[in-house]
Each structure stands twice: as structure tokens, then as C-alpha cells.
N, C-alpha and C positions, 0 to 999 in steps of 0.2 A: 494181378500182376505178378510175374514170376519174381523169385529173388534175385535172379541176375539182372533183370531190368530195374529192380529197385535199387541195386548196386550201382549201375551204371548211372542212374538218375542222382544218386547220392554223391557220385564223383565229378558230376558235370559242373562246369563253372557257370558263375552267375551270366557271363556272356553267351555261353552255349544255350544256357536256360532261356534267355531273352531272345535268341536267335530262333529256338524251336517255337517259342510262344508266338512269335512274330509270324512264322510260317503258318501256324494253326490258325491264327487270326485272319491272315491273308486268304487261307483256304476257305474259312467260313464266310468271308465276304464274298468271295467267289461265287459260293454256293447260293448265298442271298441274291445276288446279282442275277444268277441264272433263273431262280424263282421269279425275280422281278420281270425277266424277258419273258419267261412262259406266261405269266400273267398279262403282259402287254399283248403279246400275241394272241391271247385268247380274246382280250376285250377287243382288238383289231378284228379278228375273225366274226365276233358278234356284231360289230359295227358294220362290217360288209354284208353279212347276211341280212341284218335290218334294213340297209339300203336296197338291197335286190328285192326284198319283200315290199318296200314302199313303191319301187318302180313297177313292180307287178301289179300292185294295186291300182296305180295311175293308169296303167295300160288297159287293165281290166275295166276301170271306170271310162276309158275312151271308148273302148268297144261297146261298152253297155250303152253309151251315148249314142254312137253310130247306129247301133241296132234300134233303138227307139226313134232315132230320126228317120231311118229308112222305113220303119213300120208306120210311122206317123204321115210320111210323104205317100206311102203306098195307099193308106187310108183315104187321104185326101183325094188323090188320082182316081179312086175307084168310086 
């Protein structure tokens, strides 16, 4: 920190200091909230992807069942 900055800090009143610290605290809280939003969005994205995969697995299972039923019926008819 430069001497000019140190001099200004020495001259600031307690009210100014408290105001500056409150602003710093608010910014810090906003950064934490942004991080939380990013984590939430990441979790939601993972949940959506997992749901898609589950649906695909169900569809694949249904298709496999239809194929087996088709071949079983074909075998019976032949």
C-alpha cells in the first residue's frame, strides 16, 4: 500500500471506515451468492442429464422388449 493511501486511511473517520468495511462485506456476500448460484446451476444441469439418461434407458428397455416379443412371435409362427 502506498504512503498516500496509508495517509488517507489514517485520516478517515470511524464512520467512513465502517461504511467502507460494510461495502466490502456486501461485495464479499454477493460473490458468495454468485458462487452458490453457479453450484446450484451445476447441480440442476447434472440432474437434468441424469433424467435424460434414465429416460433413454427406459426407452432402450422398451425397444429391447419389443424386439424380443417380435422374434418370439416370429419363432412361434414359423
